C-alpha positions in Angstrom: 7.5 -124.6 15.4 4.4 -122.9 16.8 0.7 -123.6 17.4 -2.0 -124.0 14.7 -4.7 -121.1 16.0 -8.2 -121.0 14.4 -10.1 -118.2 15.7 -13.7 -117.5 15.0 -14.3 -119.5 11.9 -17.8 -118.9 10.1 -18.7 -120.7 7.0 -22.4 -120.8 5.5 -23.9 -122.5 2.3 -27.0 -120.5 1.8 -29.2 -121.0 4.9 -27.1 -123.6 6.3 -24.4 -122.7 8.9 -21.5 -125.4 8.4 -19.4 -123.4 11.0 -20.3 -120.7 13.6 -17.4 -118.7 15.3 -15.5 -121.8 15.8 -12.0 -121.5 17.5 -9.3 -124.0 18.6 -5.5 -124.3 19.1 -3.4 -127.4 18.3 0.0 -126.7 20.3 3.5 -127.5 18.9 4.2 -131.1 20.0 0.6 -132.3 20.9 -1.9 -134.6 19.2 -5.1 -133.1 19.1 -8.3 -135.2 18.5 -11.0 -133.5 16.7 -14.2 -135.4 17.1 -18.0 -134.8 16.3 -21.0 -136.4 14.7 -21.0 -136.7 10.8 -21.7 -133.3 9.4 -20.8 -131.4 12.4 -17.9 -129.5 10.7 -14.7 -131.2 11.0 -13.8 -131.6 7.4 -14.9 -127.9 6.6 -12.6 -126.6 9.3 -9.6 -128.8 8.1 -10.3 -127.8 4.4 -10.2 -123.9 5.6 -7.0 -124.6 7.3 -5.6 -126.0 4.0 -7.0 -123.0 2.0 -9.3 -125.4 -0.2 -12.4 -123.5 1.2 -12.5 -119.9 2.1 -14.1 -119.0 5.4 -17.0 -116.2 5.6 -15.1 -114.9 8.7 -12.2 -115.7 11.2 -8.7 -116.5 10.6 -6.1 -119.3 10.6 -2.6 -118.7 11.7 0.5 -121.1 12.2 3.3 -120.0 14.6 1.4 -116.6 14.7 1.5 -115.8 11.2 -1.4 -116.1 8.5 -1.1 -119.2 6.4 0.0 -118.4 2.7 0.0 -120.7 -0.1 3.8 -121.1 0.4 3.2 -121.9 4.2 0.4 -124.5 3.4 2.9 -126.3 1.2 4.5 -127.4 4.7 1.2 -129.0 5.8 1.0 -132.9 5.6 -2.6 -133.5 4.7 -4.4 -137.0 4.9 -7.9 -136.4 3.4 -10.7 -138.8 4.3 -11.3 -139.4 0.7 -7.8 -140.7 0.1 -6.3 -138.9 -2.8 -3.5 -141.0 -4.3 -3.1 -142.2 -7.8 -4.2 -145.8 -8.0 -2.1 -147.0 -11.1 1.0 -145.2 -10.2 4.1 -147.3 -8.5 4.3 -146.6 -4.8 7.6 -145.4 -4.5 7.3 -143.2 -7.6 4.4 -141.6 -6.2 6.0 -140.7 -2.8 9.1 -139.4 -4.6 6.8 -137.2 -6.9 4.9 -135.8 -4.0 8.2 -135.0 -2.1 9.4 -133.2 -5.4 6.0 -131.2 -5.7 6.7 -130.0 -2.0 10.2 -128.6 -3.0 12.5 -131.5 -2.2 15.3 -132.5 -4.6 14.9 -135.8 -6.4 17.5 -137.4 -4.4 16.0 -136.3 -1.1 12.7 -137.3 -2.1 13.7 -140.7 -3.2 15.5 -141.2 0.2 12.4 -140.0 2.3 10.2 -142.3 0.3 12.5 -145.3 0.9 12.9 -144.3 4.7 8.9 -144.3 5.2 8.3 -147.4 3.1 10.8 -149.1 5.5 9.0 -147.6 8.4 5.8 -149.1 7.3 7.0 -152.3 6.4 6.2 -152.0 2.7 9.8 -151.7 1.0 9.0 -154.7 -0.8 6.0 -153.4 -2.5 7.8 -150.1 -3.7 7.4 -151.0 -7.4 3.7 -152.2 -7.1 0.9 -150.2 -8.3 -1.1 -148.6 -5.2 -4.4 -150.3 -6.2 -2.7 -153.6 -5.7 -2.2 -153.1 -2.1 -4.7 -153.8 0.5 -6.9 -150.9 1.9 -4.8 -151.0 5.0 -1.5 -150.7 3.2 -3.2 -147.9 1.0 -3.7 -146.1 4.1 -0.2 -146.3 5.3 1.0 -145.0 1.8 -1.5 -142.1 2.2 0.1 -141.2 5.6 3.6 -141.6 4.3 2.5 -139.2 1.4 1.6 -136.7 4.1 5.2 -137.3 5.8 7.4 -137.6 2.9 8.5 -133.8 2.8 9.1 -133.7 6.4 5.8 -131.3 7.2 5.7 -128.7 10.0 2.1 -129.4 10.6 -0.2 -132.5 10.1 -3.6 -132.4 9.5 -5.3 -135.8 9.3 -9.0 -136.5 8.3 -10.1 -140.0 9.7 -6.7 -141.5 9.4 -7.6 -144.7 11.2 -10.7 -145.6 9.6 -11.1 -149.3 8.6 -7.6 -150.3 9.9 -6.9 -153.4 11.7 -5.5 -153.2 15.3 -1.9 -153.7 14.4 -2.2 -151.1 11.6 -3.6 -148.6 14.4 -0.8 -149.3 16.6 1.8 -148.6 13.8 0.1 -145.5 12.9 -0.5 -144.2 16.4 3.1 -144.6 17.0 4.2 -142.6 14.0 1.9 -139.7 15.0 3.3 -139.8 18.5 6.8 -139.4 17.0 5.9 -136.7 14.9 4.2 -134.7 18.0 7.4 -135.7 20.2 9.5 -133.9 17.4 7.6 -130.8 18.1 5.0 -131.0 15.2 1.4 -130.1 16.0 -0.9 -132.9 14.9 -4.6 -132.6 14.6 -6.8 -135.5 13.4 -10.4 -136.3 13.2 -11.9 -139.6 14.3 -15.0 -141.4 15.2 -13.1 -143.9 17.1 -13.5 -142.4 20.5 -11.6 -145.0 22.6 -8.5 -144.5 20.3 -8.8 -140.7 20.6 -9.0 -141.0 24.5 -6.0 -143.3 24.4 -3.6 -141.4 22.1 -4.5 -137.9 22.3 -3.1 -135.0 24.5 -6.1 -132.7 24.1 -9.6 -133.2 22.5 -12.1 -130.8 20.9 -15.7 -131.7 20.2 -17.6 -130.1 17.5 -21.3 -130.2 17.2 -23.2 -128.4 14.5 -20.5 -126.1 13.5 -19.7 -125.0 17.0 -16.8 -126.3 19.4 -18.8 -127.3 22.3 -15.9 -128.5 24.8 -12.0 -128.6 24.5 -9.4 -129.8 26.8 -7.6 -132.9 28.1 -9.9 -136.0 28.8 -9.4 -135.1 32.5 -10.4 -131.6 32.2 -13.5 -132.7 30.2 -14.2 -135.2 33.1 -14.1 -132.4 35.7 -17.2 -131.0 34.5 -19.1 -134.1 34.5 -21.3 -135.4 37.3 -19.6 -138.0 39.6 -20.3 -141.7 39.2 -20.0 -144.5 41.8 -20.0 -148.1 41.3 -21.2 -150.3 44.5 -20.9 -154.1 44.4 -24.0 -155.4 46.7 -24.2 -159.2 46.5 -27.4 -159.3 48.9 -29.4 -156.7 47.0 -32.6 -157.7 45.1 -32.3 -157.7 41.2 -34.4 -154.4 41.1 -32.5 -152.7 43.6 -31.8 -148.9 42.7 -30.7 -147.4 46.1 -33.7 -145.1 46.3 -31.2 -142.3 47.1 -32.6 -139.0 45.4 -30.3 -137.6 43.0 -28.5 -141.1 42.5 -29.6 -142.3 39.1 -28.8 -145.8 38.3 -27.0 -146.2 34.9 -26.1 -149.8 34.6 -26.5 -153.2 36.5 -24.3 -156.2 35.9 -25.1 -158.9 38.5 -24.6 -157.7 41.8 -22.5 -154.4 40.4 -24.3 -151.2 39.9 -23.2 -147.9 38.6 -24.8 -144.7 39.7 -24.5 -141.1 38.5 -24.9 -138.6 41.3 -26.4 -135.2 40.8 -24.4 -132.1 42.0 -24.5 -131.8 45.8 -25.4 -135.3 46.4 -23.3 -137.0 49.3 -21.9 -140.4 48.0 -22.1 -141.6 51.6 -26.0 -141.7 51.3 -25.5 -144.1 48.6 -23.1 -146.0 50.7 -25.5 -146.4 53.7 -28.3 -147.3 51.3 -26.0 -150.2 50.0 -24.9 -151.4 53.4 -28.6 -151.6 54.2 -28.8 -154.5 52.0 -26.0 -156.3 53.6 -22.1 -156.8 52.9 -20.8 -154.3 50.2 -17.9 -155.7 48.3 -16.8 -152.8 46.3 -17.6 -148.8 46.6 -15.5 -146.9 44.2 -15.5 -143.9 41.8 -15.9 -144.5 38.1 -14.4 -142.4 35.6 -16.6 -141.7 32.3 -15.2 -142.6 29.0 -14.5 -140.2 26.3 -17.5 -141.8 24.6 -19.5 -141.2 27.5 -18.4 -137.5 27.9 -19.1 -137.1 24.2 -22.6 -138.1 24.5 -23.3 -135.9 27.5 -21.7 -132.9 25.8 -23.6 -133.3 22.5 -26.8 -134.2 24.3 -26.5 -131.0 26.4 -25.6 -128.9 23.3 -28.5 -130.1 21.4 -31.1 -129.4 24.3 
C-alpha cells in the first residue's frame, strides 16, 4: 500500500473559499489526525477524496495513482452524519455493505461476524440498528467501514460522543489497521485524543493547511515554557523578566512563556531572589495549546 496524497485542492462556493491550495499526505501505516475549527474544510477535503465532491483545482492520488471510481470502492469511510439503515438488522447490514464492495456472500457474512465479535456486539447481530445505544451504533458504523478490508480509511469525527471505554476500543482498532499498513486519516475536535493516538497531525484553518507534522515537530516551532515553583514569592509575583510572560499560576507554581532569545537563567535568577526554588523545569505545550497558537497566528 502507498500514501494518500492531496495536492493543491481548491474548492469555492460562489464567493466563499472552502479550500485554498490545500495539500497533505497520509503515509502507509500511519494515523493522521486532521483538526480544525468547525467549517475549516475538513469534511470538504474528505468528500473530495471520496469523489462525492469535485475540486475546482488540485488532485488526489493513492499509491501514486489517481483515484478512480473502482479505487474508491476500497476506501473505508465513516461519515460524520452516520449513514446506516436504522431499521435494518445489524449483521444483515454489514453483510450487505460487504457485498456492495465486491465480497462474496460467504466472505461478507464471515467478516461481519468477525467485526461484531471484535466490538463485543455478536449478541446483537439480529437486532435493528436503531435499538442499539449511540455508542454501539458508532461501533457498527466503524465495522461497516472495515467489513470489506479497505486499503484506506477516511473517518469524519469517529470518536464524537463516545464514552472512554468505547474510545479505547476504537483507538485500538485504528492502530491495528495502521500497523497492518493502511493509511488512516480521521478528523476530531478532541485534541487530547489526537495527540495520544496519532502519528502526525494536520491543522487546517479557513481552508488552508497551516501546520503539519508530528506533535514534537509542531512543538519545535513553539516558544519555550518554564514552570517554576517559588514558595516564598508573593501572590502577585510575575518575575519581572523582559520577554517572560506569565501564563498560569497555581499556588506557588507558575508557568512562563519565553520570547525567542530570552535566557531562561534570568527567570531562574529572578525566582531565586524570592528564596528557595522547589522546581524549575521545561513545560511542553499540549496539542490543544499548539492548536490555539497556530490558529491565532493564522488569523492574525
